[in-house]
VEXDRENTOR-447091 format. One line per field, with one value per residue (C-alpha): residue in three letters; x, y, z. Coordinates in Angstrom, 2 decimals, decimal comma. Example, Ala and Ser with C-alpha at 12.3 -4.5 7.8 and 13.67 -1.06 7.14 Angstrom:
2
resn [ALA_SER]
u [12,30_13,67]
v [-4,50_-1,06]
w [7,80_7,14]
END
This chain:
644
resn [MET_THR_MET_THR_ARG_ARG_MET_THR_VAL_GLY_GLN_ALA_LEU_ILE_GLU_PHE_LEU_ALA_HIS_GLN_TRP_THR_VAL_ASP_GLY_GLU_HIS_ARG_GLU_ARG_THR_ILE_ALA_GLY_THR_VAL_GLY_ILE_PHE_GLY_HIS_GLY_ASN_VAL_ALA_GLY_VAL_GLY_GLN_ALA_LEU_ALA_GLN_LEU_ASN_ALA_THR_GLN_PRO_ASP_LEU_MET_PRO_TYR_HIS_GLN_ALA_ARG_ASN_GLU_GLN_ALA_MET_VAL_HIS_GLN_ALA_VAL_GLY_TYR_ALA_ARG_MET_HIS_ARG_ARG_ARG_GLY_THR_LEU_ALA_ALA_ALA_ALA_SER_VAL_GLY_PRO_GLY_ALA_ALA_ASN_MET_ILE_THR_GLY_ALA_ALA_LEU_ALA_THR_SER_ASN_ARG_MET_PRO_ALA_LEU_LEU_LEU_PRO_SER_ASP_THR_PHE_ALA_THR_ARG_VAL_SER_ASP_PRO_VAL_LEU_GLN_GLN_LEU_GLU_HIS_PRO_HIS_ASP_PRO_GLY_ILE_GLN_VAL_THR_ASP_ALA_PHE_ARG_PRO_VAL_SER_ARG_PHE_PHE_ASP_ARG_VAL_GLN_ARG_PRO_GLU_GLN_LEU_PHE_SER_ILE_ALA_LEU_GLY_ALA_MET_ARG_VAL_LEU_THR_ASP_PRO_ALA_GLU_THR_GLY_ALA_ALA_THR_ILE_ALA_LEU_PRO_GLU_ASP_VAL_GLN_ALA_GLU_ALA_PHE_ASP_VAL_PRO_LEU_GLU_PHE_LEU_GLN_ASP_ARG_GLU_TRP_ARG_ILE_ARG_ARG_PRO_LEU_PRO_GLU_SER_ALA_PRO_LEU_ALA_ARG_ALA_VAL_ALA_ALA_ILE_ARG_SER_ALA_ARG_ARG_PRO_ILE_ILE_VAL_ALA_GLY_GLY_GLY_VAL_LEU_TYR_SER_GLY_ALA_GLU_ASP_ASP_LEU_ARG_ALA_LEU_VAL_GLU_GLN_THR_GLY_ILE_PRO_VAL_ALA_THR_SER_GLN_ALA_GLY_GLY_GLY_ALA_LEU_LYS_TRP_ASP_HIS_PRO_GLN_TYR_LEU_GLY_GLY_VAL_GLY_ALA_THR_GLY_THR_SER_ALA_ALA_ASN_ARG_LEU_THR_ALA_GLU_ALA_ASP_VAL_VAL_ILE_GLY_ILE_GLY_THR_ARG_TYR_SER_ASP_PHE_THR_THR_ALA_SER_ARG_THR_ALA_PHE_GLN_HIS_PRO_ASP_VAL_ARG_PHE_VAL_ASN_VAL_ASN_VAL_ALA_ALA_PHE_ASP_ALA_TYR_LYS_HIS_GLY_THR_GLN_LEU_PRO_VAL_ILE_ALA_ASP_ALA_ARG_GLU_THR_ILE_VAL_ALA_LEU_ARG_GLU_ALA_LEU_SER_ASP_TRP_HIS_VAL_ASP_ALA_ALA_TYR_ALA_ARG_THR_ALA_ALA_GLU_GLU_LYS_ALA_ARG_TRP_ASP_THR_VAL_VAL_ASP_ASP_ALA_PHE_ALA_PRO_SER_GLY_ARG_SER_LEU_PRO_GLY_GLN_ALA_GLU_ILE_ILE_GLY_ALA_VAL_GLN_SER_ALA_SER_ALA_PRO_ARG_ASP_VAL_ILE_VAL_GLN_ALA_ALA_GLY_SER_LEU_PRO_GLY_ASP_LEU_HIS_LYS_LEU_TRP_ARG_VAL_ARG_ASP_ALA_LEU_GLY_TYR_HIS_VAL_GLU_TYR_ALA_PHE_SER_CYS_MET_GLY_TYR_GLU_ILE_ALA_GLY_GLY_LEU_GLY_ALA_LYS_ARG_GLY_LEU_LEU_ALA_ASP_GLY_ASP_ASP_ARG_ASP_VAL_ILE_VAL_MET_VAL_GLY_ASP_GLY_SER_TYR_LEU_MET_LEU_SER_THR_GLU_LEU_LEU_THR_ALA_VAL_ALA_GLU_GLY_ILE_LYS_ILE_ILE_VAL_VAL_LEU_ILE_GLN_ASN_HIS_GLY_PHE_ALA_SER_ILE_GLY_HIS_LEU_SER_GLU_THR_VAL_GLY_SER_GLU_ARG_PHE_GLY_THR_LYS_TYR_ARG_ALA_TYR_ASP_PRO_GLU_THR_ALA_ASN_PHE_GLN_GLY_ASP_GLN_VAL_LEU_PRO_VAL_ASP_LEU_ALA_MET_ASN_ALA_ARG_SER_TYR_GLY_LEU_ASP_VAL_ILE_GLU_VAL_GLU_PRO_THR_SER_ASP_ALA_ILE_ALA_ASP_LEU_SER_ALA_ALA_LEU_ALA_ALA_ALA_LYS_ALA_SER_ASP_ARG_SER_THR_PHE_ILE_HIS_VAL_ASN_SER_ASP_PRO_LEU_LEU_TYR_ALA_PRO_ASP_GLY_GLU_GLY_TRP_TRP_ASP_VAL_PRO_VAL_ALA_GLU_THR_ALA_GLU_LEU_ALA_SER_THR_LEU_ARG_ALA_ARG_SER_GLU_TYR_ASP_THR_GLN_VAL_THR_ALA_GLN_ARG_PRO_LEU_LEU_GLY_ALA_MET_THR_ASP_GLU_GLN_ALA]
u [-2,32_-2,50_-6,14_-6,61_-9,23_-9,35_-9,29_-8,15_-5,14_-7,39_-9,69_-6,89_-5,13_-8,20_-9,26_-5,70_-5,88_-9,05_-7,46_-4,28_-4,09_-1,76_-1,02_0,60_0,58_-2,93_-4,23_-5,29_-6,91_-7,27_-4,12_-6,01_-9,25_-10,77_-10,09_-10,53_-10,70_-11,34_-12,01_-10,99_-9,24_-6,87_-8,49_-12,37_-12,15_-9,46_-9,34_-12,80_-14,41_-12,92_-14,30_-17,74_-17,77_-16,93_-19,44_-22,07_-21,02_-19,18_-19,81_-17,92_-14,85_-13,26_-15,16_-15,10_-14,97_-15,58_-13,10_-12,94_-9,18_-6,40_-3,88_-6,49_-7,09_-3,64_-4,13_-7,14_-4,92_-2,36_-4,98_-6,46_-3,04_-2,19_-5,31_-4,29_-0,78_0,35_-1,30_-3,94_-4,34_-6,27_-5,50_-5,76_-6,57_-6,14_-6,41_-3,68_-1,78_-3,03_-4,97_-1,84_0,33_-2,02_-1,02_2,65_2,38_0,51_3,01_5,88_3,79_3,32_6,95_8,11_5,99_6,83_3,18_1,84_-0,36_-0,86_-1,03_-2,42_-1,73_-2,81_-0,22_-0,47_-0,29_2,30_1,95_2,21_-0,09_-1,87_0,82_0,62_-2,58_-4,48_-2,52_0,65_4,13_6,46_10,20_12,12_15,28_13,30_9,87_9,44_9,27_5,89_4,12_4,30_7,99_7,77_6,71_10,10_11,85_8,74_7,87_9,36_8,39_7,83_7,10_5,19_2,95_4,07_3,03_0,16_2,49_4,49_1,54_2,36_5,74_4,96_1,86_3,72_6,65_4,37_2,68_6,09_7,02_3,51_3,87_7,58_7,96_11,43_10,64_7,08_5,76_4,21_4,03_3,30_2,20_1,90_-0,80_-0,78_-4,38_-4,21_-2,55_-5,16_-7,98_-5,80_-6,96_-4,71_-4,96_-4,48_-3,46_-6,08_-3,29_-2,67_-6,17_-6,31_-6,01_-2,39_-1,10_1,83_3,28_4,61_8,15_9,03_12,72_14,33_17,28_20,59_22,30_25,54_24,02_21,44_24,09_26,00_22,85_22,17_25,68_25,33_22,03_23,39_26,24_24,05_23,31_20,84_19,24_16,12_13,86_12,77_9,70_8,70_6,10_7,72_6,51_3,00_3,22_4,67_1,92_4,59_2,86_2,16_5,50_7,04_4,93_6,15_9,68_9,91_7,87_10,38_13,56_12,26_13,73_11,76_10,21_9,80_8,07_8,40_5,32_4,69_5,19_2,42_0,39_3,31_2,52_-0,44_0,16_-0,10_2,01_4,74_7,77_6,26_7,70_5,82_7,10_10,70_12,70_11,77_8,11_8,79_8,15_10,61_10,51_11,53_14,11_15,85_16,40_17,36_19,98_21,72_21,17_24,16_22,39_19,49_17,44_15,72_12,90_11,26_12,16_13,69_15,31_13,88_15,19_12,26_12,95_16,57_15,84_18,14_20,84_20,88_18,83_21,58_24,30_25,92_29,71_29,71_26,09_25,62_22,71_21,14_18,83_16,16_14,82_13,44_15,14_18,90_18,95_17,37_19,09_22,55_21,69_23,79_26,78_25,79_27,93_25,02_22,27_19,71_18,08_14,97_11,27_10,43_8,10_10,51_13,37_11,53_10,48_14,29_15,41_12,92_14,25_17,93_17,37_15,06_17,45_18,36_16,79_17,72_19,11_16,63_17,74_17,39_13,91_12,99_14,31_12,26_9,21_9,75_10,18_7,00_5,05_6,37_5,37_1,91_1,32_2,43_-0,15_-2,86_-2,18_-2,15_-5,50_-7,33_-9,75_-8,60_-11,94_-10,59_-13,04_-10,13_-8,67_-5,16_-4,60_-3,50_-6,93_-8,72_-6,73_-7,57_-11,24_-11,10_-9,09_-11,61_-14,59_-13,00_-13,29_-10,19_-10,26_-10,94_-8,49_-7,00_-5,74_-3,55_-0,69_0,78_1,03_1,30_-0,99_1,42_3,89_1,30_-0,36_2,99_3,57_0,02_-2,21_-2,65_-2,78_-4,96_-5,03_-2,36_-4,22_-5,40_-2,81_-2,27_-0,20_1,27_4,58_7,20_6,01_3,92_1,55_-0,88_-4,28_-3,75_-6,01_-9,63_-8,57_-6,42_-9,15_-11,54_-9,20_-8,64_-12,37_-12,76_-10,03_-11,78_-15,12_-13,47_-12,68_-16,11_-14,67_-16,97_-14,75_-14,79_-12,11_-11,55_-9,67_-8,04_-7,17_-6,17_-7,73_-4,66_-4,57_-8,32_-8,12_-5,51_-7,81_-11,20_-13,22_-13,08_-15,84_-18,18_-16,92_-17,72_-21,20_-21,70_-20,82_-22,46_-19,08_-18,88_-15,88_-15,72_-13,63_-12,54_-11,36_-9,21_-9,66_-6,70_-6,74_-3,39_-0,52_-0,08_2,91_4,92_3,98_5,57_8,66_8,85_9,16_11,99_13,96_13,44_11,08_8,32_5,45_5,73_3,24_1,82_-1,33_-4,61_-5,20_-6,43_-3,75_-2,71_-1,56_0,33_2,66_2,48_1,93_-0,77_0,43_-2,39_-5,26_-8,06_-9,11_-10,53_-14,28_-13,91_-16,63_-15,34_-18,43_-20,55_-18,21_-18,42_-22,23_-22,29_-20,78_-23,75_-22,14_-23,76_-21,96_-21,59_-19,98_-18,35_-18,77_-15,74_-17,00_-15,64_-17,55_-15,82_-14,11_-17,29_-19,16_-16,61_-16,78_-20,62_-20,19_-17,85_-20,39_-23,05_-20,90_-20,07_-23,67_-24,64_-24,29_-23,51_-20,17_-19,94_-17,77_-16,98_-15,61_-13,64_-11,72_-8,33_-5,63_-2,46_-0,19_-0,99_1,61_1,74_4,26_7,89_9,22_12,86_13,39_15,01_14,59_17,30_15,96_18,83_18,66_20,03_23,66_23,33_20,30_19,11_16,15_17,26_14,89_16,83_20,19_18,91_17,53_20,85_22,74_20,38_20,78_24,48_24,20_21,75_23,57_26,56_24,74_24,49_26,51_27,60_26,52_29,03_28,75_30,62_33,07_31,68_32,92_35,19_36,86_37,15]
v [56,76_53,14_51,91_49,66_47,61_47,24_43,48_40,91_38,69_35,56_37,48_38,79_35,46_33,57_36,20_36,34_32,51_32,83_34,93_32,72_31,05_28,48_28,78_25,96_26,81_27,23_25,68_28,08_26,91_27,92_27,09_26,79_25,30_25,21_24,93_21,89_22,87_21,79_24,59_24,97_27,25_29,31_29,44_29,67_33,50_33,93_31,66_30,21_33,58_34,57_31,37_32,01_35,55_34,54_31,72_34,36_36,91_35,01_31,36_30,37_32,42_29,89_26,66_25,30_21,52_19,97_17,15_14,64_14,55_17,01_14,54_13,39_17,12_17,22_13,59_15,20_18,10_15,62_13,49_16,46_17,67_14,28_14,39_17,89_17,20_19,36_22,49_22,90_21,81_22,57_24,53_22,76_24,81_23,48_24,79_25,35_22,43_18,92_20,01_21,50_18,55_16,14_17,60_17,00_13,54_14,85_17,57_14,90_12,81_15,84_16,88_13,25_12,86_16,33_17,35_20,82_21,22_24,42_24,08_26,69_25,55_27,90_28,96_30,43_34,13_36,14_38,75_36,05_38,17_34,99_32,59_29,82_29,30_26,13_23,54_25,61_24,00_25,46_25,30_26,97_27,19_28,63_30,03_30,70_26,96_25,82_22,77_24,50_24,44_20,68_21,57_23,01_19,68_18,28_21,36_22,84_26,31_27,37_30,78_32,29_35,37_37,24_40,64_41,47_43,32_40,01_38,39_39,85_38,33_35,11_34,36_35,16_32,96_30,10_30,42_30,42_27,17_25,47_26,38_25,48_21,96_21,69_23,00_22,00_20,13_21,20_24,97_25,78_29,13_29,27_31,67_32,87_32,99_36,74_37,79_35,91_38,17_41,42_44,05_46,06_47,96_45,61_46,96_46,09_44,89_42,01_40,85_40,88_37,87_36,72_34,23_31,71_30,21_26,73_26,70_24,32_24,62_23,55_21,28_23,11_22,07_20,61_18,46_17,19_16,52_14,49_12,49_11,83_10,44_8,12_6,79_6,35_4,31_2,11_-1,48_-2,07_1,18_1,32_4,19_4,55_6,72_8,55_10,80_13,78_12,24_12,65_16,08_17,62_15,92_14,07_10,64_10,99_12,27_9,32_7,00_8,54_8,40_4,72_3,79_5,60_4,27_0,95_1,62_-0,29_1,43_0,46_2,80_3,75_3,76_7,42_6,82_4,34_5,44_6,93_4,08_1,87_-1,64_-3,23_-1,07_-3,14_-1,30_-1,30_-3,80_-2,72_-1,53_-1,83_-2,46_-4,07_-4,39_-4,58_-7,27_-9,78_-8,30_-4,85_-6,16_-8,46_-5,93_-3,18_-5,53_-5,67_-2,06_-0,10_3,20_3,97_6,97_8,20_10,63_12,51_9,76_10,39_6,87_5,77_2,50_0,62_1,88_0,82_-2,38_-0,89_-0,30_-3,77_-3,37_-2,02_-4,61_-3,73_-3,00_0,33_1,40_5,09_7,27_9,83_11,65_14,00_16,05_19,53_19,26_19,34_17,36_14,39_14,86_14,39_11,15_8,07_10,26_10,66_12,85_13,09_15,16_16,93_19,69_20,38_19,66_16,13_16,91_19,40_17,03_14,00_16,23_17,28_13,51_12,62_14,99_14,05_10,30_10,33_8,08_5,70_2,50_-0,21_-3,57_-5,97_-8,69_-6,58_-5,51_-9,15_-9,84_-7,07_-8,38_-12,01_-10,86_-8,74_-11,68_-14,00_-11,61_-10,93_-14,70_-14,78_-11,93_-13,88_-16,93_-14,82_-13,21_-16,59_-17,46_-20,40_-21,32_-20,89_-19,48_-17,07_-15,77_-14,49_-10,72_-11,22_-12,88_-9,94_-7,42_-9,36_-9,07_-5,44_-4,88_-6,80_-4,96_-1,43_0,86_1,81_5,30_4,44_5,49_2,96_4,58_2,82_3,65_1,19_-2,36_-5,33_-3,76_-1,29_-4,06_-6,19_-3,35_-2,25_-5,72_-6,66_-3,62_-2,98_0,71_1,91_5,73_8,39_9,24_5,76_4,72_6,62_4,78_7,02_5,24_7,97_8,07_4,96_6,22_3,99_5,64_7,73_5,62_6,80_10,50_10,53_8,69_11,32_14,11_12,40_12,14_15,77_16,83_14,84_16,45_19,84_19,11_17,71_14,22_11,48_8,45_6,22_6,22_2,83_2,77_-0,60_-0,80_-3,39_-3,74_-2,47_0,80_1,19_1,11_3,96_6,47_5,81_8,75_10,53_8,10_10,38_13,37_11,62_10,85_14,32_15,92_13,17_12,36_8,74_6,66_2,78_1,30_-2,34_-3,40_-6,50_-8,19_-10,39_-9,78_-7,94_-6,36_-8,70_-6,82_-6,52_-9,99_-11,23_-8,96_-10,16_-13,67_-12,79_-10,97_-13,89_-12,26_-14,89_-12,40_-11,12_-8,36_-8,36_-10,38_-8,97_-11,57_-11,49_-11,02_-14,40_-13,97_-17,16_-16,29_-12,44_-11,84_-11,58_-14,62_-16,87_-18,05_-16,07_-13,60_-10,34_-10,00_-6,89_-5,98_-3,44_-3,81_-2,67_0,02_1,43_1,05_3,16_5,92_5,90_3,96_1,18_-1,96_-5,21_-8,12_-10,82_-14,12_-16,51_-19,21_-20,77_-18,11_-15,25_-13,80_-13,99_-12,24_-9,67_-8,96_-8,52_-6,28_-4,10_-3,97_-2,83_-0,21_1,22_1,33_3,25_6,94_6,56_5,52_1,88_-0,21_-3,82_-6,10_-9,20_-11,66_-12,96_-15,36_-13,19_-16,12_-16,44_-14,07_-12,45_-13,66_-12,86_-10,00_-10,70_-7,52_-7,09_-4,42_-3,74_-4,40_-5,17_-8,40_-8,82_-9,69_-11,86_-13,64_-16,56_-17,27_-19,87_-18,08_-14,81_-16,56_-18,11_-14,74_-13,09_-15,66_-14,97_-11,18_-11,40_-13,06_-10,48_-7,41_-8,42_-7,28_-3,63_-1,23_2,38_3,87_6,71_7,35_5,93_7,89_9,50_8,67_11,66_10,62_6,92]
w [-29,13_-28,42_-28,11_-25,13_-23,19_-19,44_-18,93_-16,51_-17,28_-17,66_-20,05_-22,02_-22,32_-23,35_-25,98_-27,35_-27,68_-29,62_-32,30_-33,06_-36,43_-37,90_-41,64_-43,50_-47,18_-48,30_-44,93_-42,30_-38,98_-35,40_-33,45_-30,26_-31,07_-27,63_-23,94_-21,91_-18,22_-14,76_-12,32_-8,68_-6,25_-8,36_-11,74_-11,20_-10,86_-13,59_-16,56_-15,59_-15,32_-18,80_-20,40_-18,76_-20,01_-23,64_-23,48_-22,67_-25,29_-27,97_-27,56_-30,70_-29,95_-27,59_-27,02_-23,57_-22,95_-19,58_-18,46_-15,57_-15,12_-15,66_-17,19_-19,67_-20,77_-21,97_-23,77_-25,57_-26,79_-28,11_-29,67_-31,31_-32,57_-34,05_-36,37_-37,26_-38,20_-35,40_-36,90_-34,19_-30,60_-27,37_-24,16_-20,82_-17,68_-14,16_-10,51_-8,06_-6,46_-7,26_-10,26_-11,82_-10,77_-12,53_-15,79_-15,50_-16,93_-19,82_-20,51_-20,57_-23,00_-25,38_-25,34_-25,73_-28,80_-30,15_-30,07_-29,43_-26,26_-24,18_-20,59_-18,30_-14,52_-11,83_-9,14_-5,70_-4,93_-6,71_-3,88_-1,20_0,86_2,10_2,35_2,91_0,98_0,48_-1,70_-1,61_-1,18_1,36_0,97_3,67_1,52_-1,55_-0,92_-4,74_-5,63_-6,42_-8,05_-11,37_-11,27_-11,84_-15,37_-16,30_-17,37_-19,18_-21,15_-24,38_-23,10_-19,46_-17,95_-15,18_-15,35_-12,14_-13,32_-15,92_-18,23_-18,80_-20,46_-23,76_-24,19_-22,48_-24,67_-27,82_-26,79_-25,99_-29,37_-31,19_-29,78_-30,30_-33,99_-34,55_-35,97_-34,60_-31,13_-30,39_-27,38_-24,04_-23,79_-20,05_-18,94_-15,02_-13,84_-10,21_-8,92_-7,95_-11,25_-13,20_-11,83_-11,89_-14,38_-16,65_-19,94_-22,83_-26,31_-28,79_-31,27_-28,78_-29,16_-33,09_-35,40_-35,66_-38,06_-37,28_-40,40_-40,17_-41,33_-44,10_-44,58_-47,87_-47,84_-48,32_-51,58_-50,12_-47,54_-50,13_-52,47_-50,02_-49,06_-52,76_-53,38_-50,35_-51,65_-55,17_-53,78_-51,53_-52,55_-49,81_-48,87_-46,67_-45,50_-41,92_-41,95_-38,71_-37,70_-39,47_-42,72_-41,73_-39,93_-43,15_-45,20_-47,17_-47,51_-51,31_-52,06_-50,13_-52,12_-55,40_-54,20_-53,42_-56,47_-58,60_-56,75_-55,41_-51,91_-49,35_-46,32_-42,82_-40,22_-36,52_-34,37_-35,16_-38,82_-39,14_-42,16_-44,09_-46,61_-46,86_-45,72_-49,17_-50,92_-52,71_-51,01_-47,49_-45,09_-41,90_-38,52_-37,67_-34,53_-31,24_-32,32_-35,96_-38,54_-39,69_-43,10_-42,03_-39,38_-41,81_-44,46_-41,89_-40,41_-43,81_-44,95_-45,89_-46,06_-43,83_-44,73_-41,53_-42,39_-39,59_-36,96_-33,69_-33,53_-30,29_-28,67_-30,04_-33,52_-33,47_-31,47_-28,78_-31,35_-32,58_-35,72_-38,04_-38,29_-41,74_-40,66_-42,73_-42,26_-42,85_-41,85_-44,04_-41,50_-42,80_-39,97_-39,29_-35,96_-35,91_-32,54_-34,37_-37,72_-36,14_-34,17_-34,57_-35,21_-38,76_-41,07_-43,54_-41,88_-43,82_-41,62_-43,50_-43,95_-44,76_-47,72_-49,24_-48,88_-50,54_-53,53_-53,87_-53,63_-56,27_-58,61_-57,87_-58,03_-61,10_-63,11_-60,12_-59,00_-56,54_-57,84_-59,09_-56,86_-53,80_-54,90_-55,28_-51,73_-50,25_-52,02_-50,75_-47,21_-47,44_-48,94_-46,28_-43,42_-44,95_-44,76_-41,04_-40,36_-42,17_-40,02_-36,78_-37,74_-38,36_-35,69_-33,54_-32,01_-28,58_-25,88_-24,82_-28,02_-28,34_-28,77_-32,46_-33,22_-31,62_-33,61_-36,72_-35,87_-35,29_-38,45_-40,57_-39,05_-39,44_-42,42_-44,40_-42,97_-39,35_-36,74_-34,28_-31,07_-28,49_-26,14_-23,67_-22,77_-25,32_-27,79_-29,21_-30,14_-31,64_-33,56_-34,90_-36,38_-37,23_-37,92_-41,71_-42,00_-44,92_-44,32_-43,50_-40,19_-39,55_-36,94_-33,85_-31,20_-28,63_-28,05_-27,17_-23,56_-23,70_-21,13_-19,65_-19,50_-22,73_-24,89_-24,01_-23,56_-26,53_-28,63_-27,55_-28,54_-32,03_-32,60_-31,48_-33,83_-36,78_-36,01_-36,12_-39,78_-40,58_-40,67_-39,43_-39,61_-36,59_-33,88_-32,36_-29,01_-28,19_-24,33_-21,92_-18,48_-16,77_-18,82_-18,59_-14,74_-14,88_-16,64_-17,96_-16,80_-20,13_-21,32_-19,17_-21,30_-24,52_-23,31_-22,06_-25,53_-27,49_-29,21_-30,54_-29,90_-30,01_-27,25_-27,35_-23,92_-23,77_-20,42_-19,31_-15,59_-15,30_-16,97_-20,03_-21,44_-18,33_-17,29_-20,53_-20,00_-16,31_-17,58_-20,06_-17,37_-14,85_-12,52_-13,05_-13,63_-10,09_-9,31_-12,74_-12,28_-10,87_-8,17_-4,63_-1,91_-0,44_3,15_3,29_0,24_0,97_-2,68_-5,58_-7,51_-6,74_-8,86_-7,31_-10,01_-8,70_-9,14_-11,39_-13,89_-16,27_-18,54_-15,75_-15,01_-18,64_-18,45_-15,48_-17,49_-19,89_-22,82_-24,86_-23,80_-25,58_-23,82_-25,88_-24,03_-23,81_-26,24_-29,33_-31,31_-29,49_-32,48_-34,72_-31,83_-31,53_-35,29_-34,92_-31,90_-34,04_-36,80_-34,44_-32,79_-36,17_-37,14_-34,02_-33,41_-29,86_-28,01_-27,69_-25,19_-26,31_-23,59_-24,71_-22,68_-23,87_-23,16_-22,24_-22,84_-26,56_-28,23_-31,54_-34,13_-33,38_-35,74_-34,64_-32,86_-29,38_-26,64_-23,98_-20,52_-18,29_-16,22_-12,66_-12,78_-9,70_-8,40_-6,31_-8,70_-11,32_-13,74_-13,42_-13,92_-17,20_-18,27_-17,67_-19,75_-22,53_-21,98_-22,14_-25,59_-27,02_-25,79_-27,86_-30,87_-29,84_-31,70_-30,72_-34,14_-34,19_-37,87_-40,75_-42,95_-46,00_-49,41_-49,48_-46,18_-46,95]
END
């Protein structure tokens, strides 16, 4: 006879989640380490009641974290998952209608970044007994469509619990996706408000500890042999390391491989930390925001070994990075979808670490040509000098962003984590930040979501604390992104979680302002200025009287304002030292000149320019675009040696 407990759907789901464990080799941790929730009509009597009940009876079983914005809840889950190499995450619970809708951006971010996050949006009555209820959508042609249906295209898993008995298969399905390296992303379980509170008999086996073992598939012998043959035949190979290297814990094995073979390495945004910045084979970031060292060698590479990268347009410089006429791609990825990109005929569908170990053995007697190794070393040395110069304080009262990054770099400890997401900072950090730890660089750039930084940084710090790791998390954010979503600063204060926020004030959208210039749109709509009735735009000189330092102070943070003087960089360094010495969250406000750009890394990004225009600036930009776009290549895959 099956033993059961009488429980509500909400109670059963939350207790089920509390007993899920991820196992990766010898490592075992909670898959869902806690629930971040905002309660309202739809979940206060379901998931909310379940969390309250556990808090009263077993407070450590499913920790609850209060939040201020539903989108930010998902960002916290992603930041947490990044620090845990995708082996653990958080659940995010929201109410019906707008509460649920606010999480959609977060879901898209998680899925784009291949990061696990469990979303529990509430839904309207399954019985429809009270239709239309508050916050319900009504579609005459399809009464069943609700806000939660918008999660379908942005989730890796979606289902709706319309009957209590469905919970078992749905919950297990969501966990399968969350713990699958090839499939992970946002897993969304829509919960109608009446079903959440409905009681049913729950088998006790559903509530027992369950382990989900991370798959680390070995490379098949034939694809591996073809990949090895291609590498051995290469004269100018290069490795493009992506996030998959870090998620499989392969950074030490990667270092051993490149030291053995001499193959140089460039990284995507997600791959930052795969090698330390000063490693002889590390050339820095690659692509549109990459370094000249990485981009020059990538342009001439005859074999590109992509490990754990999804080859975004920034990584490929919009398919202009790889210029060798016979370039071939050895793509190592746990997901076949990514392994087959660029039409490669050399995919290796396997775990990054397992494949790197196999490559080390197969290439034990092989090394790149000495002349090629010297070229790589020379380009690295040249770029390192460029960065040194960019970091040097200029004495300007409004320093450039590169100087600010340099000050943050010098004040940070080797294991500190830098967190960023959108604007001009990701590009500058990709080129300039000197990563010294595998987990030290977290730039969300798959979705490049403005507003991610503070919430993601909080999630990252929460994830580190869960492992007993007290390293500092430094969030760098521009004023535009800060204004999008800063409210989780209060969450940090409420829980006494320390993060350091460096806000760069440039009174507008610095990145898009620069991009606007390059496409001939003259920075239109990118400045934070008072509206000018005569010109009917915001392009004047009257800066808005915003005081973001005061805003941060109102959240309860310690605030340090760096005044715009010739000593601004020295004062910023002192502010960071004080912030690191404190046990409280600190907000550092520094003004910058958005027209002072970081060094050019010789990458390009495809942003189409208007084909016809009356603005002379647009016509000039179109002419330049027509020149640049000629370097794009279809990358349909070169022939293998056997076919040639």
